[in-house]
N, C-alpha and C positions, 0 to 999 in steps of 0.2 A: 504494500498500498504506499508505504513512504517512499519506494523508487517510483513507480506511477507515481506520485502528488507532485516530485521535486521534476520528473518529466513535463507533467503538464505545464506546471509553473515558469519553466525556461521557455517554454513551446509561446505564451503568453505576454512575460517578461515584453521583446520586443513590440505587439501591440500595444503593450499601456507606455509603453518609452515614447513610442509613434505618435501616440493621443496626444500624448504630457507632452512633445514638442508642436504639433497642433496648434493645443488651445494654444501655449505661450504665442506661438506667432500671430492666433487670429485676436488676442488681448494687444501684443504692438501694434497691431495695427491699427485697431481700436484709439488705441492715442496717439494716435499722428491727427486726429480730428474728424476723421470723418462718420463715424455715427452709426449707429444699430443699422441704418439701414443698407449704407455701403459696405459695411462691414458683410451683411448676406449677401449682397450683389459681388460684394469677391470671394466671397466662401466656394457660389454658388459655381464662376468662371473657373476658380480654380479648379473646383470638380470636373466641371466640360471641358478641359484643355486636357486631351491623350498625348502628353509631348512625351516619346517614348524613352525611358530611362529613368523619367523621375513620377517622383509620389505626387496627391494631391498636398501632402504638408510642402515638398519642395516647389510648389506652384505659388502657391500659396506665402513663402516666404517672398520668392522674386517679383511677385504682384504687390507686395510689402514693401519693399526698395525701391522698386518704380515708382511710386507714389511718392514716396520721400523724396524724391528727387522731384519729381516732375510736380505735385499738389493738382494734379488734373485727373481724375478718374478716368474718363473718356483717352485719355491718351496713352496712360498705364492700360488699361485693355489693348489699345494698339501695338504696343511696343511689345509686353509681357510672349505671346510665345517666339519673337524673335529671340529675346534674348535667355529662355527659356531653351530652346533650339543649342542656341550658344555654349550654356552649359553644360547640356551633353556633350557637347562635341566636347569640351575639354576632359569629362569624364572618359572621353571616347579616346582619345591623346593619349590620355595618361596610364590606359592602358594599351598602347600601341605601344612602348617607344619611347613617349616624352615624357619624363620624369615630372612628376606629382607637385612638384612646387613652378616648374613652369607653365601647367595647368594652371596651376591656382593662380597664378600671379593674373592670368587672364581674366580670369572668374571675377577675381576682385577689382578687376579695370572695368566692369559692369556699372557703374554707377556715373566715370568719366565719358564711357561711350557713349550711354544717355544724354551724358550735355551735349557734349560737343554738337550730336544729331541733334538738340534743341536748342541751341545758341546756330546753326547754320542753317539753319529753318527746313529740315531734313526731316520731318516724324510727322506728318500732312497724311500718310500714309502706310499700311506697311510695308511698301514694295519700298519705299522712300526709301524708310527705315533699313528695311533687312540689305536696302542696300547702303547705306553709310556705314554701317555694322561692319557688312564688307569690306568695305574699303578701309578700314579702321584695322582689321585681322589683318588685312593686306602690308598695308605700312608697318607695321607691328613687327611682321613677319621679313618686309625685305629690311629690316634693318636691325636683322641678328637678335632682337629683342632689346637693345639699346635705347630703342623711343616706343613709351607707352604712351597709351591715350592720356593717360596724365599729363602727360608733356604738352599734348598739342590744345588740352584744356588749359593749362599754363596760357599757352602761348595767346590764344583766342580769346581771353578774361583782358589779356594786358596787352593785346596788338587791336582789339577792336574791331573798327572800320574795314583796317586796311588789310586783317585776316578774313573777316566775314565775305568780303567780298569775291574774296579768291576764286579762281571755277577748283572744279574738284581736285581733277588731278596734280592742280600745284599747290591745294591746299596739304593733299596726304604725301607726295612723293619729291617734292624739290625742295623742301625744306628740313628734313632730314637729319643731312648733317651740320646743316645751323645751330639747329636743337640739341646736339649730340656736345658740341665745342661749348654753347651759350647755355644750352637750357632753355626750357620752355618759355617763361618769365620773360630772359630776358631779352629770345629772340622776338619774341612778340611786341615789349619795347620799341627795340631796334626798327620792326616793321613801321610801328603806330608814328616813329619821330619821322620814319622817312616818307611819311605819308603825308604826316601836316608840311612836311616842309616842299614838297614836290607838289602835289594836288593843292594844296592849302594855302601857298603862293608865300610858306614864312621862312622859303631857303636867302639867308643869308647870301651878302654879294658874291664874296671868294669863290662862294662854293657853285651860283651861277653862272660865274664866268668858267670855272672851269668846266661845269656842264657844257656853253657855247662851242668850248675850245676843244671839246669830246666830241662835241654833235650831238648833241642828245636833245638840246634846247634851240631852237630857233630863234632867229635875232629878233624879231618882229613880237616877240612874245614875251623881251621887258623891255624896257623903257631906260633910258641914258638920261645923263648928267651931262654938265658941258663938258668936264674935261673926259668924257670919254669912258666912262665906268657904269656899270650896271646898279641901279637904284634900289631896280623894282621888278617882280616877276608879274606883267597885266595877265598874261594866261598862258596854261599849258597845253600844248596841242600834240597830239600824240608821243608823248615824250616813254611810255612805256613801250611801246611800239618800239624804237630807235632803238632803248634800253636793250631791247632783247636781242637784236641786231649787234648793238656793236658790243654784246657780251659772248657773243657766235661767234664775230670774224677777229675776237681777244683771247681768244680760249675761256 
Protein backbone atom coordinates (compact mmCIF):
# COMPACT_ATOMS: atom_id res chain seq x y z
CA UNK A 1 0.00 0.00 0.00
CA UNK A 2 2.86 2.36 0.87
CA UNK A 3 4.57 1.65 -2.45
CA UNK A 4 1.33 2.22 -4.34
CA UNK A 5 0.65 5.46 -2.50
CA UNK A 6 4.17 6.75 -3.15
CA UNK A 7 3.89 6.00 -6.86
CA UNK A 8 0.54 7.78 -7.03
CA UNK A 9 1.91 10.82 -5.20
CA UNK A 10 4.90 11.01 -7.54
CA UNK A 11 2.57 10.93 -10.54
CA UNK A 12 0.37 13.70 -9.14
CA UNK A 13 3.25 15.98 -8.08
CA UNK A 14 4.10 17.37 -11.57
CA UNK A 15 0.42 18.18 -12.11
CA UNK A 16 0.23 20.03 -8.80
CA UNK A 17 3.42 21.95 -9.59
CA UNK A 18 2.10 22.93 -13.02
CA UNK A 19 -1.18 24.11 -11.49
CA UNK A 20 0.69 26.18 -8.89
CA UNK A 21 2.89 27.79 -11.55
CA UNK A 22 -0.15 28.52 -13.72
CA UNK A 23 -1.95 30.15 -10.80
CA UNK A 24 1.11 32.27 -10.06
CA UNK A 25 1.26 33.49 -13.67
CA UNK A 26 -2.46 34.30 -13.60
CA UNK A 27 -2.07 36.36 -10.42
CA UNK A 28 0.94 38.25 -11.80
CA UNK A 29 -0.96 39.00 -15.02
CA UNK A 30 -3.87 40.40 -13.03
CA UNK A 31 -1.41 42.52 -11.02
CA UNK A 32 -0.52 44.37 -14.23
CA UNK A 33 -3.90 46.11 -13.99
CA UNK A 34 -5.90 44.21 -16.58
CA UNK A 35 -8.71 43.15 -14.27
CA UNK A 36 -10.77 39.98 -14.12
CA UNK A 37 -12.25 40.30 -17.61
CA UNK A 38 -8.87 40.64 -19.30
CA UNK A 39 -7.46 37.78 -17.24
CA UNK A 40 -10.35 35.56 -18.34
CA UNK A 41 -9.72 36.50 -21.99
CA UNK A 42 -6.00 35.84 -21.58
CA UNK A 43 -6.62 32.43 -20.01
CA UNK A 44 -8.99 31.43 -22.81
CA UNK A 45 -6.50 32.68 -25.39
CA UNK A 46 -3.68 30.74 -23.72
CA UNK A 47 -5.75 27.55 -23.69
CA UNK A 48 -6.80 28.05 -27.31
CA UNK A 49 -3.27 28.45 -28.70
CA UNK A 50 -1.88 25.09 -29.70
CA UNK A 51 1.81 25.82 -30.19
CA UNK A 52 3.79 22.60 -30.50
CA UNK A 53 5.98 22.04 -27.45
CA UNK A 54 4.35 24.69 -25.25
CA UNK A 55 1.98 24.17 -22.35
CA UNK A 56 -0.93 26.45 -21.42
CA UNK A 57 1.16 27.77 -18.53
CA UNK A 58 3.97 28.74 -20.92
CA UNK A 59 1.41 30.34 -23.22
CA UNK A 60 0.05 32.48 -20.38
CA UNK A 61 3.58 33.42 -19.30
CA UNK A 62 4.40 34.78 -22.77
CA UNK A 63 1.06 36.63 -22.96
CA UNK A 64 1.80 38.26 -19.60
CA UNK A 65 5.32 39.27 -20.64
CA UNK A 66 4.07 40.71 -23.94
CA UNK A 67 1.36 42.70 -22.18
CA UNK A 68 3.85 44.06 -19.64
CA UNK A 69 5.82 45.55 -22.56
CA UNK A 70 3.01 46.71 -24.84
CA UNK A 71 0.24 47.54 -22.34
CA UNK A 72 -2.25 46.91 -25.12
CA UNK A 73 -4.15 43.63 -24.99
CA UNK A 74 -5.12 43.62 -28.68
CA UNK A 75 -1.46 43.97 -29.69
CA UNK A 76 -0.56 41.34 -27.10
CA UNK A 77 -2.85 38.78 -28.74
CA UNK A 78 -1.44 39.73 -32.15
CA UNK A 79 2.20 39.08 -31.21
CA UNK A 80 1.91 36.18 -28.73
CA UNK A 81 1.75 33.30 -31.27
CA UNK A 82 4.97 34.48 -32.95
CA UNK A 83 6.71 34.89 -29.59
CA UNK A 84 5.63 31.38 -28.60
CA UNK A 85 7.00 29.97 -31.84
CA UNK A 86 10.26 31.79 -31.11
CA UNK A 87 10.32 30.19 -27.66
CA UNK A 88 9.79 26.75 -29.17
CA UNK A 89 12.56 27.44 -31.69
CA UNK A 90 15.00 28.13 -28.85
CA UNK A 91 14.01 24.85 -27.21
CA UNK A 92 14.64 23.08 -30.50
CA UNK A 93 18.02 24.80 -30.80
CA UNK A 94 19.13 23.71 -27.33
CA UNK A 95 18.28 20.09 -28.14
CA UNK A 96 20.10 20.10 -31.48
CA UNK A 97 23.63 21.18 -30.76
CA UNK A 98 23.17 24.82 -29.68
CA UNK A 99 24.17 25.44 -26.08
CA UNK A 100 21.39 26.00 -23.58
CA UNK A 101 22.99 29.30 -22.55
CA UNK A 102 22.82 30.59 -26.13
CA UNK A 103 19.20 29.48 -26.48
CA UNK A 104 18.36 31.09 -23.14
CA UNK A 105 20.01 34.33 -24.28
CA UNK A 106 17.65 34.48 -27.25
CA UNK A 107 14.66 33.75 -25.00
CA UNK A 108 15.71 36.57 -22.69
CA UNK A 109 15.75 38.96 -25.65
CA UNK A 110 12.00 38.60 -26.31
CA UNK A 111 11.02 41.90 -24.59
CA UNK A 112 13.61 43.78 -26.68
CA UNK A 113 12.44 42.05 -29.88
CA UNK A 114 8.91 43.17 -29.02
CA UNK A 115 9.86 46.76 -28.25
CA UNK A 116 11.92 47.10 -31.46
CA UNK A 117 8.89 46.07 -33.53
CA UNK A 118 6.69 48.52 -31.64
CA UNK A 119 9.06 51.49 -31.98
CA UNK A 120 9.58 50.81 -35.70
CA UNK A 121 5.83 50.47 -36.23
CA UNK A 122 6.20 46.84 -37.33
CA UNK A 123 3.47 45.46 -35.12
CA UNK A 124 0.30 46.24 -37.10
CA UNK A 125 -0.30 42.73 -38.47
CA UNK A 126 0.90 39.23 -37.50
CA UNK A 127 2.79 38.95 -40.82
CA UNK A 128 4.54 42.28 -40.26
CA UNK A 129 5.56 41.34 -36.72
CA UNK A 130 6.76 37.91 -37.85
CA UNK A 131 9.02 39.58 -40.42
CA UNK A 132 10.41 41.89 -37.74
CA UNK A 133 11.20 38.91 -35.50
CA UNK A 134 12.80 37.04 -38.41
CA UNK A 135 15.01 40.03 -39.27
CA UNK A 136 16.03 40.48 -35.64
CA UNK A 137 17.00 36.81 -35.35
CA UNK A 138 18.94 36.96 -38.66
CA UNK A 139 20.86 40.06 -37.58
CA UNK A 140 21.79 38.38 -34.31
CA UNK A 141 22.98 35.30 -36.21
CA UNK A 142 24.90 37.40 -38.76
CA UNK A 143 26.86 39.07 -35.96
CA UNK A 144 27.71 35.72 -34.41
CA UNK A 145 25.74 36.68 -31.31
CA UNK A 146 27.94 39.76 -30.77
CA UNK A 147 25.04 42.17 -31.33
CA UNK A 148 21.80 41.40 -29.50
CA UNK A 149 18.29 42.83 -29.89
CA UNK A 150 18.82 44.81 -26.69
CA UNK A 151 21.71 46.61 -28.45
CA UNK A 152 19.45 47.56 -31.37
CA UNK A 153 16.84 48.75 -28.87
CA UNK A 154 19.42 50.96 -27.14
CA UNK A 155 20.30 52.43 -30.55
CA UNK A 156 16.63 53.10 -31.26
CA UNK A 157 16.11 54.89 -27.96
CA UNK A 158 18.97 57.35 -28.49
CA UNK A 159 18.88 57.53 -32.31
CA UNK A 160 15.34 58.86 -32.56
CA UNK A 161 14.11 59.80 -36.03
CA UNK A 162 17.49 59.12 -37.63
CA UNK A 163 17.19 55.42 -36.76
CA UNK A 164 13.42 54.97 -37.00
CA UNK A 165 13.36 56.21 -40.61
CA UNK A 166 15.96 53.69 -41.81
CA UNK A 167 14.76 51.02 -44.17
CA UNK A 168 14.69 47.48 -42.83
CA UNK A 169 17.92 46.21 -44.40
CA UNK A 170 19.89 49.29 -43.35
CA UNK A 171 18.64 49.09 -39.77
CA UNK A 172 19.30 45.39 -39.22
CA UNK A 173 22.46 44.79 -41.25
CA UNK A 174 24.43 47.99 -41.96
CA UNK A 175 25.10 49.06 -38.37
CA UNK A 176 26.23 45.82 -36.75
CA UNK A 177 29.95 46.67 -36.83
CA UNK A 178 29.38 50.15 -35.44
CA UNK A 179 27.29 48.73 -32.61
CA UNK A 180 30.03 46.20 -31.81
CA UNK A 181 32.60 48.99 -31.55
CA UNK A 182 30.58 51.77 -29.93
CA UNK A 183 27.62 50.01 -28.34
CA UNK A 184 23.98 50.60 -29.20
CA UNK A 185 23.63 53.72 -27.06
CA UNK A 186 26.58 55.63 -28.56
CA UNK A 187 25.77 54.49 -32.10
CA UNK A 188 22.25 55.89 -31.78
CA UNK A 189 23.56 59.15 -30.29
CA UNK A 190 26.04 59.56 -33.16
CA UNK A 191 23.40 58.91 -35.81
CA UNK A 192 21.03 61.37 -34.17
CA UNK A 193 23.78 63.98 -34.09
CA UNK A 194 24.54 63.45 -37.79
CA UNK A 195 20.83 63.72 -38.59
CA UNK A 196 20.50 66.98 -36.66
CA UNK A 197 23.58 68.43 -38.34
CA UNK A 198 22.90 67.42 -41.93
CA UNK A 199 19.12 67.19 -42.21
CA UNK A 200 18.20 69.91 -39.73
CA UNK A 201 20.88 72.26 -41.13
CA UNK A 202 22.83 72.61 -37.89
CA UNK A 203 26.20 71.76 -39.42
CA UNK A 204 29.16 73.89 -38.22
CA UNK A 205 30.89 76.13 -40.79
CA UNK A 206 34.04 74.03 -41.04
CA UNK A 207 32.07 70.83 -41.55
CA UNK A 208 29.95 72.43 -44.30
CA UNK A 209 33.06 73.54 -46.16
CA UNK A 210 34.48 70.01 -45.87
CA UNK A 211 31.23 68.58 -47.23
CA UNK A 212 31.41 70.89 -50.23
CA UNK A 213 35.06 69.95 -50.77
CA UNK A 214 34.11 66.26 -50.77
CA UNK A 215 31.26 66.90 -53.21
CA UNK A 216 28.60 65.87 -50.70
CA UNK A 217 26.89 69.24 -50.55
CA UNK A 218 25.84 71.45 -53.44
CA UNK A 219 27.19 74.99 -53.44
CA UNK A 220 23.72 76.38 -54.07
CA UNK A 221 22.55 74.72 -50.86
CA UNK A 222 24.58 77.04 -48.64
CA UNK A 223 24.82 80.74 -47.92
CA UNK A 224 28.15 82.57 -48.19
CA UNK A 225 29.46 85.69 -46.49
CA UNK A 226 31.53 88.37 -48.28
CA UNK A 227 34.78 86.66 -47.33
CA UNK A 228 33.75 83.59 -49.28
CA UNK A 229 33.20 81.37 -46.25
CA UNK A 230 30.08 79.29 -45.75
CA UNK A 231 27.84 80.72 -43.06
CA UNK A 232 24.60 78.77 -43.29
CA UNK A 233 23.11 75.71 -44.93
CA UNK A 234 19.88 76.73 -46.64
CA UNK A 235 18.78 73.30 -47.84
CA UNK A 236 20.07 69.78 -48.18
CA UNK A 237 19.54 68.28 -51.61
CA UNK A 238 20.01 64.52 -51.93
CA UNK A 239 23.06 64.60 -49.64
CA UNK A 240 22.41 61.04 -48.50
CA UNK A 241 22.54 59.68 -52.07
CA UNK A 242 25.78 61.52 -52.78
CA UNK A 243 27.18 60.30 -49.47
CA UNK A 244 26.50 56.67 -50.41
CA UNK A 245 28.20 57.16 -53.80
CA UNK A 246 31.18 58.77 -52.09
CA UNK A 247 31.48 55.85 -49.67
CA UNK A 248 31.53 53.34 -52.53
CA UNK A 249 34.12 55.26 -54.52
CA UNK A 250 36.37 55.70 -51.48
CA UNK A 251 36.15 52.17 -50.14
